[in-house]
C-alpha angles and dihedrals in degrees: 000000000000125000116264115260098209091234115136122200118189127192120181127187114225104228116238092024140072090238125120120200116203132191119196123214087255090060097250114136131214136179129207142154091218117077092199092054089048094054092043089054092048095048094044091068123179093021108087093015101096116114092237095054120094116249140189102047089175096060 
């Protein structure tokens, strides 16, 4: 088993919609309707996490 990294990824489903809202361990947020896109965005950190980059392609 590997040692824990301390990074926390959070994905919430917005009830009544098909929208997922994710929060990366860096604090950047992202929305998407596609769970695969959401995890790819999370795991690509820091790519796609800059404040001047567009986010939420699924919304």
